[in-house]
C-alpha positions as CSV (number, residue, x, y, z in Angstrom):
1,M,137.5,199.0,241.4
2,P,136.3,201.0,244.4
3,E,139.5,203.0,244.7
4,E,138.9,204.4,241.2
5,S,136.0,206.5,242.6
6,I,138.4,208.8,244.4
7,S,138.1,211.8,242.2
8,E,140.2,215.0,242.3
9,R,137.1,216.7,243.7
10,K,136.9,214.2,246.6
11,I,140.6,214.6,247.3
12,K,140.3,218.4,247.3
13,S,137.3,218.2,249.7
14,V,138.9,215.9,252.1
15,T,142.2,217.8,252.0
16,E,140.5,221.1,252.7
17,A,138.5,219.7,255.6
18,A,141.6,218.1,257.0
19,Q,143.6,221.4,256.8
20,V,141.0,223.2,258.9
21,Y,141.0,220.3,261.5
22,L,144.8,220.2,261.6
23,R,145.2,224.0,261.9
24,E,142.8,224.0,264.9
25,R,144.7,221.1,266.6
26,Q,148.3,222.0,265.4
27,Y,149.1,218.6,264.0
28,K,152.0,218.5,261.5
29,D,152.7,215.0,260.4
30,I,149.7,213.3,258.7
31,R,148.9,210.9,255.8
32,F,145.9,210.0,253.9
33,D,145.3,206.3,253.3
34,V,142.6,204.8,251.2
35,V,140.9,201.5,252.1
36,A,138.9,199.9,249.3
37,I,136.6,197.0,250.1
38,L,135.3,194.8,247.3
39,L,132.8,192.0,248.0
40,K,133.2,188.9,245.7
41,N,131.1,185.8,246.2
42,G,130.5,186.6,249.8
43,H,134.1,187.3,250.6
44,A,135.7,190.7,251.2
45,E,138.8,191.7,249.3
46,I,140.5,194.6,251.1
47,L,143.0,197.0,249.5
48,H,144.9,199.4,251.7
49,I,146.7,202.2,249.9
50,K,149.1,204.0,252.2
51,D,149.9,207.7,251.5
52,A,147.3,207.8,248.7
53,F,147.4,211.6,248.5
54,Y,148.3,214.9,250.1
């Protein structure tokens, strides 16, 4: 499944980049969602994982 490709390294990288961005803009409430798209027989199957990490 596509969502299984989200490694600890990727999470760390996205989280660190987001921390810099958020510090500069003074945001406080955020969440990280993951959207996985799987194509099967010409149709898209979409999985939305809210609050996936952080």
